[in-house]
C-alpha positions as YAML, in Angstrom:
chain: A
units: angstrom
residues:
- id: 1
  name: ALA
  ca: [-111.92, 63.56, 101.27]
- id: 2
  name: SER
  ca: [-109.01, 61.47, 102.76]
- id: 3
  name: THR
  ca: [-111.46, 59.38, 104.96]
- id: 4
  name: SER
  ca: [-113.50, 58.21, 102.10]
- id: 5
  name: GLN
  ca: [-110.58, 57.08, 99.99]
- id: 6
  name: GLU
  ca: [-109.36, 55.25, 102.98]
- id: 7
  name: LYS
  ca: [-112.94, 53.64, 103.27]
- id: 8
  name: LEU
  ca: [-112.99, 52.79, 99.44]
- id: 9
  name: LEU
  ca: [-109.43, 51.49, 99.62]
- id: 10
  name: ALA
  ca: [-110.35, 49.18, 102.66]
- id: 11
  name: GLN
  ca: [-113.33, 47.90, 100.75]
- id: 12
  name: LEU
  ca: [-111.09, 47.52, 97.78]
- id: 13
  name: ALA
  ca: [-108.93, 45.23, 100.04]
- id: 14
  name: ALA
  ca: [-111.58, 43.38, 101.73]
- id: 15
  name: ALA
  ca: [-113.30, 42.12, 98.38]
- id: 16
  name: ALA
  ca: [-109.81, 41.42, 96.46]
- id: 17
  name: SER
  ca: [-108.77, 39.08, 99.88]
- id: 18
  name: VAL
  ca: [-111.73, 36.70, 99.03]
- id: 19
  name: GLY
  ca: [-110.57, 36.16, 95.61]
- id: 20
  name: CYS
  ca: [-108.52, 33.26, 94.57]
- id: 21
  name: ILE
  ca: [-105.46, 35.90, 94.63]
- id: 22
  name: GLY
  ca: [-106.39, 36.80, 98.11]
- id: 23
  name: ARG
  ca: [-106.54, 33.43, 99.26]
- id: 24
  name: ALA
  ca: [-103.35, 32.58, 97.62]
- id: 25
  name: VAL
  ca: [-101.36, 35.53, 99.64]
- id: 26
  name: SER
  ca: [-103.56, 34.75, 102.95]
- id: 27
  name: SER
  ca: [-102.38, 30.86, 102.78]
- id: 28
  name: SER
  ca: [-99.00, 31.81, 102.72]
- id: 29
  name: PRO
  ca: [-96.57, 31.28, 105.41]
- id: 30
  name: LEU
  ca: [-96.18, 35.29, 105.43]
- id: 31
  name: ARG
  ca: [-97.67, 36.81, 108.68]
- id: 32
  name: PRO
  ca: [-99.24, 40.39, 108.12]
- id: 33
  name: GLY
  ca: [-97.02, 43.19, 108.02]
- id: 34
  name: ASP
  ca: [-93.96, 40.87, 106.75]
- id: 35
  name: ASP
  ca: [-94.16, 42.11, 103.20]
- id: 36
  name: PRO
  ca: [-96.48, 45.10, 102.16]
- id: 37
  name: PHE
  ca: [-95.57, 44.35, 98.66]
- id: 38
  name: TRP
  ca: [-97.72, 40.87, 98.66]
- id: 39
  name: GLU
  ca: [-100.42, 42.66, 101.16]
- id: 40
  name: MET
  ca: [-101.06, 44.91, 97.96]
- id: 41
  name: ILE
  ca: [-100.74, 42.50, 95.26]
- id: 42
  name: PRO
  ca: [-104.52, 41.10, 95.58]
- id: 43
  name: SER
  ca: [-105.95, 44.64, 95.51]
- id: 44
  name: LEU
  ca: [-103.51, 45.64, 92.84]
- id: 45
  name: LEU
  ca: [-104.08, 42.80, 90.40]
- id: 46
  name: SER
  ca: [-107.98, 42.89, 91.08]
- id: 47
  name: SER
  ca: [-108.18, 46.71, 90.42]
- id: 48
  name: MET
  ca: [-106.03, 46.10, 87.16]
- id: 49
  name: PHE
  ca: [-107.83, 43.03, 85.94]
- id: 50
  name: ALA
  ca: [-111.67, 43.94, 87.39]
- id: 51
  name: HIS
  ca: [-112.88, 42.47, 84.01]
- id: 52
  name: VAL
  ca: [-111.20, 38.85, 84.36]
- id: 53
  name: PRO
  ca: [-113.33, 36.22, 86.32]
- id: 54
  name: ASP
  ca: [-111.84, 34.98, 89.35]
- id: 55
  name: GLU
  ca: [-111.38, 31.43, 87.91]
- id: 56
  name: GLU
  ca: [-109.39, 32.54, 84.98]
- id: 57
  name: LEU
  ca: [-106.74, 33.69, 87.69]
- id: 58
  name: THR
  ca: [-106.40, 30.34, 89.41]
- id: 59
  name: ARG
  ca: [-102.84, 29.60, 87.46]
- id: 60
  name: VAL
  ca: [-101.52, 33.19, 88.70]
- id: 61
  name: ALA
  ca: [-102.72, 32.16, 92.15]
- id: 62
  name: GLY
  ca: [-101.07, 28.81, 92.32]
- id: 63
  name: PHE
  ca: [-98.12, 31.11, 90.84]
- id: 64
  name: ILE
  ca: [-98.23, 33.42, 93.96]
- id: 65
  name: ARG
  ca: [-98.53, 30.28, 96.42]
- id: 66
  name: HIS
  ca: [-95.66, 28.70, 94.82]
- id: 67
  name: THR
  ca: [-93.55, 31.80, 94.89]
- id: 68
  name: LEU
  ca: [-94.46, 32.35, 98.73]
- id: 69
  name: ASP
  ca: [-94.28, 28.90, 99.94]
- id: 70
  name: PRO
  ca: [-91.28, 27.11, 97.64]
- id: 71
  name: SER
  ca: [-91.68, 24.24, 100.02]
- id: 72
  name: LEU
  ca: [-95.26, 23.36, 98.10]
- id: 73
  name: ALA
  ca: [-94.83, 20.20, 96.05]
- id: 74
  name: LEU
  ca: [-94.68, 20.60, 92.61]
- id: 75
  name: GLU
  ca: [-96.83, 17.89, 90.10]
- id: 76
  name: ASP
  ca: [-95.70, 14.66, 89.32]
- id: 77
  name: ASP
  ca: [-95.46, 14.61, 86.16]
- id: 78
  name: ILE
  ca: [-93.29, 17.87, 86.24]
- id: 79
  name: ILE
  ca: [-91.14, 15.60, 88.98]
- id: 80
  name: ALA
  ca: [-91.05, 12.79, 86.38]
- id: 81
  name: ASP
  ca: [-90.20, 14.81, 83.46]
- id: 82
  name: PRO
  ca: [-86.18, 14.58, 82.92]
- id: 83
  name: TRP
  ca: [-86.06, 17.62, 80.82]
- id: 84
  name: ARG
  ca: [-87.77, 19.90, 83.48]
- id: 85
  name: PRO
  ca: [-85.36, 21.16, 86.23]
- id: 86
  name: HIS
  ca: [-87.58, 20.64, 88.79]
- id: 87
  name: GLY
  ca: [-84.90, 21.24, 91.49]
- id: 88
  name: GLU
  ca: [-84.04, 24.59, 89.91]
- id: 89
  name: ILE
  ca: [-87.49, 25.95, 89.64]
- id: 90
  name: HIS
  ca: [-87.95, 29.28, 91.60]
- id: 91
  name: ALA
  ca: [-90.98, 30.43, 89.92]
- id: 92
  name: TYR
  ca: [-93.49, 28.18, 88.78]
- id: 93
  name: MET
  ca: [-97.18, 28.60, 87.28]
- id: 94
  name: PRO
  ca: [-99.32, 25.29, 87.79]
...
């Protein structure tokens, strides 16, 4: 039973890795093994929100991208807005 469960988990992870969340994690500066939490996120989110189309998760993927790589640029309208403390943004959802 353990082998079939491991195969199923591997299949789920492979499927989740090609979605926008998986691409956001894989495009980050993290190397495999750096943080197991982020390696689980694509599978976890795809299993929890299996009914949500990938295109509806693009903002979440943007949040993950910016969380994992805070050096990414913010949009010009955020930087130009004097009321947004863009220098202090630590969690951003485009």
